[in-house]
Every structure is written in C-alpha cells, then in structure tokens.
Steps between C-alpha positions, in 0.01 A plus 500: 500500500217709377384531141756250370385234252437150629606177336311273738468133435205319650624214717210279388612531141866407561594146386609265783723283281717753311650843562330817399762726345481878492712781355425859595670785315302812589457775246630855552179624661488215754875546583439869554214415738716247686787758521261756647357247747856406622634853503751438221622761256521240225430136421621318189519146375262349749428132447362221722505146361415181677252230578240389744482133595276301726657399827302223657121504462417856601822706503690678223860610441607791281861521386609789278786719392471878549704731283487877509709815458396763751598863543492657850639822641824474701427543869786746536517700178158436333689403181317223308643154579426212262490145646451168326291245690502132414343278763335162538156521662312223674161505661295217651126545514360286778135404540563464875751730664714367786353591841615825643689481833294580807572806706493873467801543276496399139831401340575496130483142373832344402362414155424830332399334177159378625175679435138397557336355195203700372278437197764659272877524465623820344853489357497880438440563869785267594722666238441849647543376859825323411628808319421717800689261729802483268548876471809647658398669822766774488621538142821695469661659205859387427740706714226652715609516864346638806710785629500631854267783568523714810250756615535723800448854620752762389801513734452149643682177411296260293430144623685252275427135435788407729348710782172321455668166577618533862584132539755525219688756716474269801637208295798716396561601865481135607748403228739774615476391863568142395811614309625689807471189724 
C-alpha cells in the first residue's frame, strides 16, 4: 500500500478506559489511489467506521463496519461488474503474539484477526486490507457463462471436456456393467 494516506493513532495516546471512535470516508483522490492499488476499475461510497478499545492491560481490539461499492471487470467478458460490500471487521492487536509452533512448516493461525501491536494502529491500513480481502475473486457479469472452446489442427478431432475426464467414461462403463448383471 504505497503512497496512500495514513490515519495512524499512537497507541500511547489511546485512552484505556473508553473507546476511541473513528470514521473514515476517503475523498475522491484517495478512493482513486485505493482503486489503483487494488486493481479496481472503480470505487465508490467507501466508509469505515468503528472503535478501538483496550483489551486487558496491553492489548487492543478494533471493531468496525466496512462499506464500499466496487467496480471490477468480469473475468469472462471484461464487462464492468458492480458489487456492494458490507462487512464487519475485527482485529486484535496483541503486545505478545502466541508462540509459533515448532518445526519446519508454518501453518496459518486459526485466529486470523490477531496482529502484533506496534507503536501505532492505522484504521486506514486495516480498511484497505479488509476491502482487498472482501473483493470477489472472480467477478462475473450477469448471464456470463464459460463456453466450451476446442482447439486442434485442421482435419483432426478436437479434445472435448468429456474426453479430458477419462474416469467419467469408466464410471459410465461400470454403471452399464452393473445394469447388465
């Protein structure tokens, strides 16, 4: 997330006994920068509202509501597809992260809301990250379907999807043999 404005809050300045509320509604220039960063063709009505509260003596919890209207290209037709996103977002900023399991392989933690606590908490960074995670991976225009394409040399029979699934043919043969018995 390069060159995007920060709305960092210093952890030392956050009150321990009451929530710190925030409301981000980026202007057109910032929304254009976020759209470019996320590879969107358009971004409208972006808002991120919530609060940060102390959780224990050293940890913090952010709860917020993300709202956005995004425009992406259809993966099949490249026609613009508009999607409304409304999601609850939660992050826990921990002063001491749980120990990582020993061994060569690292697994994703079950709790994907936790992050290490640094000197600042940036709601704008969390907003952009939450928006990126909420985007449809394969947006499709209404009625867009994937047809069957076949490519082959002239004079030869093209390989179809059914030909590419040999076990489907074996299952049909097995079913026929079972019927004959």
